Structure formats: C-alpha cells, structure tokens
C-alpha positions in Angstrom: -44.9 0.9 -56.7 -44.4 2.0 -53.2 -41.8 1.3 -50.6 -44.0 -1.3 -48.8 -44.7 -4.7 -50.4 -47.9 -6.4 -49.3 -48.1 -10.3 -49.6 -50.8 -12.5 -48.7 -50.2 -16.0 -47.2 -52.9 -18.3 -45.8 -55.3 -15.6 -45.5 -53.0 -13.2 -43.6 -51.7 -10.0 -44.9 -48.0 -9.4 -44.3 -46.3 -6.0 -44.9 -42.8 -6.4 -46.2 -41.1 -3.0 -45.9 -38.5 -1.9 -48.5 -34.9 -1.8 -47.3 -32.0 0.6 -47.8 -29.4 0.0 -50.5 -26.8 -1.0 -47.9 -29.2 -3.6 -46.4 -30.0 -4.9 -49.8 -26.4 -5.2 -50.8 -25.7 -7.3 -47.7 -28.6 -9.6 -48.4 -27.5 -10.2 -52.0 -23.9 -10.7 -50.9 -22.7 -7.8 -53.1 -20.1 -5.2 -52.4 -21.6 -1.7 -52.2 -19.8 -0.7 -55.4 -21.1 -3.8 -57.3 -24.6 -3.0 -56.0 -24.4 0.7 -57.1 -23.3 -0.4 -60.5 -26.2 -2.9 -60.8 -28.6 -0.2 -60.0 -27.0 2.2 -62.4 -27.2 -0.4 -65.2 -30.8 -1.3 -64.5 -30.0 -4.7 -63.1 -31.6 -3.9 -59.8 -34.7 -1.7 -59.5 -35.1 0.8 -56.7 -38.4 2.6 -55.8 -39.5 5.6 -53.8 -41.1 5.1 -50.5 -44.4 6.4 -49.5 -44.3 10.0 -48.5 -40.6 10.3 -49.7 -39.6 13.8 -50.5 -37.4 14.7 -53.6 -33.8 14.1 -52.9 -34.2 11.2 -50.4 -32.6 7.9 -50.8 -34.4 5.3 -52.9 -35.0 1.9 -51.5 -35.3 -1.8 -52.7 -38.4 -3.9 -52.3 -38.3 -7.4 -50.9 -39.9 -8.6 -54.1 -36.9 -7.1 -56.1 -34.4 -8.9 -53.8 -36.2 -12.2 -54.3 -36.2 -11.6 -58.0 -32.5 -11.0 -58.2 -31.5 -14.0 -56.2 -34.3 -16.2 -57.3 -32.9 -18.4 -60.1 -29.8 -20.6 -60.0 -26.7 -18.7 -61.1 -28.4 -15.4 -61.1 -26.2 -13.7 -58.6 -23.1 -15.1 -60.4 -24.4 -13.6 -63.6 -25.1 -10.3 -61.9 -21.6 -10.1 -60.5 -20.0 -10.8 -63.9 -22.3 -8.2 -65.5 -21.1 -5.5 -63.2 -17.4 -6.5 -63.0 -15.4 -3.3 -63.6 -11.7 -3.6 -64.6 -8.8 -1.1 -64.9 -6.5 -0.4 -67.9 -4.2 -3.4 -67.4 -7.0 -6.0 -66.9 -8.9 -4.4 -69.7 -6.1 -4.5 -72.2 -5.7 -8.3 -71.4 -9.4 -8.9 -72.1 -9.1 -7.1 -75.5 -5.7 -8.7 -76.2 -4.1 -5.3 -76.9 -1.3 -3.2 -75.3 -2.1 -0.9 -72.4 -0.9 2.0 -74.5 -3.5 1.3 -77.2 -6.1 0.7 -74.7 -5.5 4.1 -73.1 -5.5 5.7 -76.6 -8.8 4.2 -77.4 -10.3 5.3 -74.1 -8.9 8.9 -74.5 -10.5 8.9 -78.0 -13.9 8.1 -76.7 -14.2 4.6 -77.9 -14.2 3.1 -74.5 -16.5 4.8 -71.9 -15.5 4.5 -68.2 -18.2 3.3 -65.8 -16.6 4.8 -62.6 -13.4 6.1 -61.2 -11.3 6.4 -58.0 -8.2 8.1 -56.8 -5.2 6.0 -55.7 -2.9 6.9 -52.8 -0.9 9.0 -55.2 -4.1 11.0 -56.1 -3.9 9.7 -59.6 -7.3 9.1 -61.3 -7.9 5.4 -62.1 -10.7 4.8 -64.6 -12.7 1.5 -64.5 -14.6 -0.1 -67.4 -17.2 -2.8 -67.7 -15.6 -6.2 -68.6 -18.8 -7.1 -70.5 -18.6 -4.0 -72.6 -15.0 -4.5 -73.4 -15.7 -8.1 -74.6 -18.5 -6.8 -76.8 -16.2 -4.1 -78.3 -13.6 -6.7 -79.1 -16.0 -9.1 -80.7 -17.4 -6.6 -83.1 -15.9 -6.7 -86.6 -16.4 -3.0 -86.9 -13.6 -2.4 -84.4 -11.0 -4.7 -85.9 -9.1 -1.8 -87.5 -8.9 -0.1 -84.1 -7.4 -3.1 -82.4 -4.7 -4.0 -84.9 -2.3 -1.9 -86.9 -1.9 1.8 -87.0 -4.7 4.0 -85.8 -6.3 6.4 -88.3 -4.3 9.6 -89.0 -7.1 11.9 -87.8 -7.3 10.0 -84.6 -3.7 10.1 -84.0 -3.7 13.8 -84.6 -6.4 14.5 -82.0 -4.6 12.4 -79.4 -1.3 14.3 -80.0 -3.3 17.5 -79.5 -4.2 16.3 -76.1 -7.8 15.0 -76.6 -9.1 13.1 -73.6 -12.8 12.3 -73.5 -12.8 9.9 -70.6 -14.1 12.4 -68.1 -16.7 13.8 -70.5 -17.9 10.4 -71.5 -18.2 9.4 -67.7 -20.1 12.6 -67.0 -22.6 11.8 -69.9 -23.1 8.2 -68.7 -23.5 9.3 -65.0 -26.0 12.0 -66.0 -28.1 9.6 -68.0 -28.3 7.2 -65.0 -29.4 9.9 -62.6 -31.9 11.2 -65.1 -33.4 7.8 -65.4 -33.7 7.5 -61.6 -35.5 10.9 -61.3 -39.1 11.4 -61.9 -39.4 14.8 -60.3 -38.8 17.9 -62.5 -36.7 19.7 -59.9 -34.5 16.6 -59.3 -33.7 16.5 -63.0 -32.7 20.2 -62.9 -30.5 19.4 -60.0 -28.8 16.7 -62.1 -27.9 19.1 -64.8 -26.8 21.7 -62.3 -24.5 19.2 -60.6 -22.4 19.1 -63.7 -22.0 22.9 -64.0 -19.8 25.3 -62.0 -21.6 27.6 -59.6 -21.0 30.6 -62.0 -22.9 29.0 -64.8 -25.8 28.1 -62.4 -26.0 31.6 -61.1 -26.2 33.0 -64.6 -29.2 30.8 -65.4 -31.0 30.4 -62.1 -31.4 34.1 -60.8 -33.7 33.3 -57.9 -31.6 32.6 -54.7 -34.3 30.4 -53.3 -34.4 28.2 -56.4 -30.6 28.0 -56.3 -30.8 26.9 -52.8 -33.4 24.3 -53.5 -31.4 22.9 -56.5 -28.3 22.7 -54.4 -30.2 20.7 -51.8 -31.4 18.3 -54.4 -28.1 17.8 -56.1 -27.0 14.1 -56.1 -24.1 13.6 -53.7 -21.7 10.9 -54.9 -20.4 8.3 -52.4 -16.8 9.3 -52.2 -13.9 8.7 -49.9 -11.7 11.4 -51.4 -12.1 13.9 -48.6 -13.9 17.2 -48.4 -14.5 19.6 -51.2 -11.5 21.7 -50.3 -9.1 18.7 -49.9 -6.7 17.9 -52.8 -8.7 14.8 -53.7 -11.9 16.7 -53.5 -10.7 19.3 -55.9 -9.6 16.6 -58.5 -13.0 15.0 -58.2 -14.6 18.5 -58.7 -12.7 18.9 -61.8 -13.8 15.4 -63.2 -17.4 16.0 -62.3 -17.6 19.6 -63.7 -18.2 20.1 -67.4 -15.3 21.8 -69.3 -16.0 21.1 -73.0 -17.8 24.1 -74.7 -20.2 21.7 -76.5 -21.0 20.0 -73.3 -21.5 23.2 -71.4 -23.9 24.6 -74.1 -25.9 21.3 -74.0 -26.1 21.3 -70.2 -27.2 25.0 -70.0 -30.0 24.6 -72.6 -31.1 21.4 -70.8 -31.1 23.3 -67.4 -33.2 26.1 -69.0 -35.7 23.8 -70.5 -35.9 21.8 -67.1 -36.2 24.9 -65.1 -39.3 26.0 -67.1 -40.8 22.5 -66.6 -40.0 22.5 -62.9 -41.6 26.0 -62.3 -44.7 24.9 -64.1 -45.0 21.8 -61.8 -44.5 23.6 -58.5 -42.6 26.7 -57.2 -39.4 26.2 -55.3 -39.9 26.4 -51.5 -39.2 29.8 -49.9 -39.5 31.1 -46.4 -42.9 32.0 -45.2 -43.1 35.9 -45.0 -43.6 37.4 -41.6 -46.6 39.7 -41.0 -44.9 43.1 -41.0 -46.7 45.5 -38.7 -47.0 48.9 -40.6 -46.6 52.0 -38.4 -50.0 53.3 -37.5 -51.3 56.4 -39.2 -53.8 57.1 -36.4 -53.3 59.4 -33.5 -51.6 57.7 -30.5 -53.6 58.2 -27.4 -52.1 58.7 -23.9 -54.3 58.6 -20.9 -53.2 59.9 -17.5 -54.0 58.0 -14.4 -57.5 59.0 -13.3 -58.1 61.0 -16.3 -61.7 61.7 -17.6 -63.0 60.9 -21.0 -62.7 64.5 -22.1 -59.4 65.1 -23.8 -57.7 68.0 -25.5 -56.0 67.1 -28.9 -52.5 68.6 -29.2 -50.5 68.6 -32.3 -46.8 68.0 -32.0 -45.3 70.3 -34.7 -41.7 69.2 -34.2 -42.3 65.4 -34.9 -45.2 65.5 -37.2 -47.3 63.2 -35.1 -50.7 63.8 -33.6 -51.3 62.9 -30.1 -54.4 63.1 -28.0 -53.4 64.4 -24.6 -56.3 64.2 -22.0 -56.4 66.5 -19.2 -56.1 65.1 -15.8 -58.9 65.1 -13.4 -57.2 67.7 -11.2 -56.7 70.0 -14.2 -60.3 69.6 -15.3 -61.7 70.1 -11.7 -59.9 73.4 -11.2 -62.7 75.4 -12.9 -65.4 74.2 -10.6 -64.3 76.1 -7.4 -63.8 79.2 -9.5 -67.4 79.1 -10.8 -68.8 78.4 -7.3 -67.0 81.4 -5.8 -68.5 83.7 -8.5 -71.9 82.4 -7.6 -71.3 83.1 -3.8 -70.1 86.5 -4.8 -73.4 87.2 -6.7 -75.4 86.0 -3.7 -73.5 88.4 -1.3 -74.1 91.4 -3.6 
C-alpha cells in the first residue's frame, strides 16, 4: 500500500494523498496521545509513502480515516480502547488500594503503556483501562487482588524489584519492530534501548553507527533536551539496565546487523579521487626554448628534472663554428 489512495468516481480518477499523523488525529477528533496509542495498539494503520526513505514519518491513508470513523460509535469505542489511567484511577477500576496496585505493577503483573514526568520530575506511569478490566475479570488473578501476596513476591518487592520500566521498554520495542519493515530500522530499534558503550562494542564501523543513530526512533517528548534533568530521567527509563534484558538486546542487535548488512551496506562518504604523486620526470621549459633538452639529475632531492637549454645558450656554438670556418679560409 502506498501513500496515495486512488479512487474512481463517475469515470474520474481522484488521487487522495495520505496525511500526516497530526492531520489524521485532527480529522478523527483525537488528541495526539490518543492517536499515537491507537497506532501503537494496531487500531489505526499507517503506511509508507512512495519514495519514503527509512526513518521518515509514516502517514495515514484517507481510506483508513474513513474506516475508523465509518460506523456509528466507532470513534467512541476507539477512545475507550486507548484510554490510559494512572495509579489512583487504575486502583479504583480494579477495586483495590493504590498500594496494592503499585506492588502489582512493580512485580510485573501490570504493564505500563506510557509515562510522563510531572512538574516535580516524578515519573507517572499510565496503564490501559481496558487491560486493567480484563486483569480484574480473570479468575486466575483473584489471589493477587485479595488477601496477602505470595511470600516470594513480597520478598522480591522488599529487595527493590521494579519491572515497570523494563516492561514498558519491551512493549515499546515490540511496537516499533511491528512498524519497521526495513532491516536497518529494526537494528536502530534495538540500539535505541542500549547505551552508547554497548553499541560501540557491537557496531565497530563508525559509518554504520552514524547510520543507526540517524534511524533511531525519536520519542515525542516535552521533557527538555538530553542534558536537562528531565531528559536524563527519560534516558534512564529508555535505556536497558537489567542484565538479562541487555543480553537479549545485544544478541538481537548482532543478528539484526548481519541481516541488515546482507540487505544493503550502510551509506558512507564517496571517496575522493586522490592524485598520487607523479613518478615521471617533471619538465620545465624556458621561454623560447628549443625542443632539444639536457636532462639533469638533482642529487639532493632525488627527483629527476628535464632542464632544456635556452635558445641563447644553444645558439652560442654557431658563431664559434663560423669563425673557425673563416679562419680556415684565410689560411
């Protein structure tokens, strides 16, 4: 599917160009965060445009927009399906305390779908309300919602276990990989979750590293630059720190790198035509010189030069020969 949709009406062909995500969100009446979640969850499909290079923004076709808002109640169902809630509202939906909700999330039973930093630079995790309702409705989770938590689970939590960031990274990576059909883009997804030292150990070629950095997905964030306090907090969340997670990402990066190299090499600068120093003699011709030349060797520099004699130097011998001839005639 390309970025341009062609429809035929009454014998006429009309090209309906695909639109940007921001434009599509406005047409659907969705906030940009709701639209991004809908794309991430597969509720709205995006496509590459014709001639799009890897790393460029994907677009939404007009047919897809018509499909999403076509039926009655479709947009309301879409909004409810992408509604994200925080700890307090999530605990109310599950009818548990906020403390138990936080413990379940830290233990990895509840996976965040997104996060943001509040004005105090505290990380606020958000969860899909639809997933929380499904978790509560399952009979397998009744023991986790009521009574004391299992001893092993409480022990891990007391030791400081917190899997919220790791689970978010896994979910986010899965979404990016589903959106990527280019081998180098998939490598960039894996690299985006590793620190630069890990990447440099695996990708030794500087041109490949530069290409991967160019293709890395850039999250839509309002937390300031990379060196700002908020940016450093976001960097800690988006960078793998668990040993098992790092090993999986490194191995996936290695496999993806082999596949990407087989598909095409990373772009690199076009080498300039270097002019090698000439090994031939350098000729120097004096103004008015004749074609006859005397070759002189410069012993001090090791170069050979052909130094032609000037016309005045070459013509000095003619008068001397003429005078000798006159001398013989007189005698």
